[in-house]
Residue, then its C-alpha position, 0 to 999 in steps of 0.5 A: m124365366s119371364h113371367f107373362a099372362l094371356r088374358l081374354n075379356k069377354v071375347s065374342k065372334s059372329f059371322n053373318r049375324r050368327m053368334i059363334f060364341s060369346d063372352i069368353s073370359f079366361i087367364l093363362r099364365t107361364g107354365e099353364s096349358l089349355t085345351i079348347t073343345g066343343r062340337n063341330g062348328s063350335g068355334k074352336s079354330t075361330l077362337l084360336k085364330i082371334i088369339a093369334g091375331i089372325l081374326t078380330p073378335s066381334q066383341g072383347r079383348v085379348e091381351i098379353d101382359s109381361e112383368g106386369s106390363t101390357i104388351p101392344a097388340s101390334t107386337h103380339y105376333s113376336m110372342l106367338g107360335f101357330v100350328s094349323p092344318y090350313l097354314q101354308l109353307y112355300d112348296e117351291f123352296t126347301a125346308l131350310e129356305n122356308l125357315e130362313i124366310i119365316q125367321q127373316i120375316r120375324g127380323v132374325r137371321p139364324s145360321r144354317d146350323e141353328l136351322r139344321a138343329l131345329l129340323d133335327r128336332v122334328g126329325l127332318n134334318r136328312r130332308g132339309d135341302d129338299l123342296l117342300r113339294t116333295y115332302s108328305s102331309g106328315m112331314k109338312q106338319r113337322m115343318k109347321y112345328a119347326a116354323a112355330i117354334a123357331h123363335h122360342p115363342s111364349i105362347l104356342l097355338l095348336d089347331e089339331p096338333t097331331s094331324n097327319l103325324d105318325s107315331e113318331g111325329k106324335a111323340i115329338v109333339r108331346e115333347i114340344v108341348k112338355e117343354q113349352q109348358q115349362r117355360g110358356i103357355v100352350i093352347a090346343a083346339t081339338n076333340e081328340t082324346e089323345e090331343i086333349n090330354l096334351c094340356k092341363q086345363l079345358l074349355p069346352l065351348g058353351t061353358e063359362a069356365l076353365q076346368p082343371m084336368g089334373n097334373r101331368s108330368 
């Protein structure tokens, strides 16, 4: 198993001269997980987007180290998987075609068997040849997980992890998070009690340090 670390060094973000959060610093290493919480407007999703490279911090740095070497920021995307309600997939294509497109963007050309196994992992194998526009919101959320884990990311980022999911979908998410914790890093952004408990450490925005949440099997 590769050993790597995600480092945030005094990360701050402001919009229109209003400071959303400031001086966020922490380190997460292989096998660790974190839930980001805070009141509405505290910047949970914004911080997750900064870690994902979607937004640029106003100040500070996000770094990923692998085996003691710093990974260039331009290649962070290859180590990240991201799930969020605001991410859009391609409604005019099937589930299999969506995964093929996403993987090809990443420079990977998976077989149809591999993609069907991935859809089976999230409970969608029987709908792999259906257009995404026929999917419910919960099925699309499952698809986002399939897309996020297809390349076995080192870091999995989850914004509102169980949004739109039924009990079976939530169980699938818990299993994916458990597997990710064994080989990588998980960060979730949420205020929902059930989702907070997915991770082992807590970062309430407005505080200065991570808080342990106890060991989970």
